[in-house]
C-alpha positions as CSV (number, residue, x, y, z in Angstrom):
1,M,45.2,9.5,23.5
2,R,41.8,10.3,24.8
3,E,41.6,13.9,23.5
4,T,42.5,12.2,19.9
5,K,39.7,9.6,20.2
6,A,37.1,12.4,21.6
7,A,38.0,14.7,18.4
8,F,37.6,11.7,16.2
9,T,34.5,11.0,17.7
10,R,33.0,14.4,17.5
11,E,34.3,14.7,13.8
12,L,32.6,11.4,12.9
13,L,29.4,12.7,14.6
14,T,29.3,15.6,12.4
15,A,30.2,14.0,9.4
16,S,27.3,11.8,9.8
17,I,25.3,14.4,10.3
18,W,26.1,16.0,7.2
19,A,25.4,12.8,5.2
20,A,22.3,12.1,6.8
21,F,21.1,15.6,5.5
22,G,22.8,15.2,2.1
23,L,21.0,12.0,1.6
24,G,17.8,13.8,2.6
25,I,18.0,16.3,0.3
26,F,18.8,13.7,-2.4
27,V,15.5,11.7,-1.7
28,A,13.4,14.5,-1.1
29,T,14.5,16.1,-4.6
30,Q,14.4,12.5,-6.3
31,P,10.8,13.5,-8.0
32,V,12.3,16.6,-9.8
33,W,15.6,15.8,-11.1
34,S,14.7,11.6,-11.9
35,H,13.0,12.7,-14.7
36,L,16.0,14.5,-16.2
37,L,17.9,11.0,-16.1
38,P,18.5,9.4,-19.9
39,N,16.4,6.5,-20.6
40,T,13.8,7.6,-18.1
41,L,10.3,7.5,-19.9
42,L,7.3,9.4,-18.7
43,S,4.2,9.0,-20.3
44,I,2.2,12.5,-21.3
45,D,0.0,12.2,-18.0
46,D,2.9,12.4,-15.8
47,Q,4.7,15.0,-18.0
48,L,1.5,17.4,-17.8
49,S,0.8,16.8,-14.0
50,I,4.5,18.5,-13.1
51,R,3.8,20.9,-15.5
52,C,0.4,21.9,-14.1
53,L,1.3,21.3,-10.6
54,G,3.7,24.4,-10.5
55,S,1.1,26.7,-12.0
56,S,-1.5,25.7,-9.7
57,R,-0.3,27.8,-7.4
58,R,-1.9,31.4,-6.7
59,G,-0.1,34.2,-6.1
60,P,-0.6,36.7,-2.8
61,V,-3.7,37.9,-2.4
């Protein structure tokens, strides 16, 4: 009984860590995938800022 409870607790802890990691990835990448959703209106300024943000980085010096 104790071994079963300990194994269940261990699995629950592992699952909660992975759930938190997945939720963090979901929230962190929301600005990227949110404009791909239907019925989402972005202004021209928003679209240009997304496009220009990627091209403003310089290559290795």
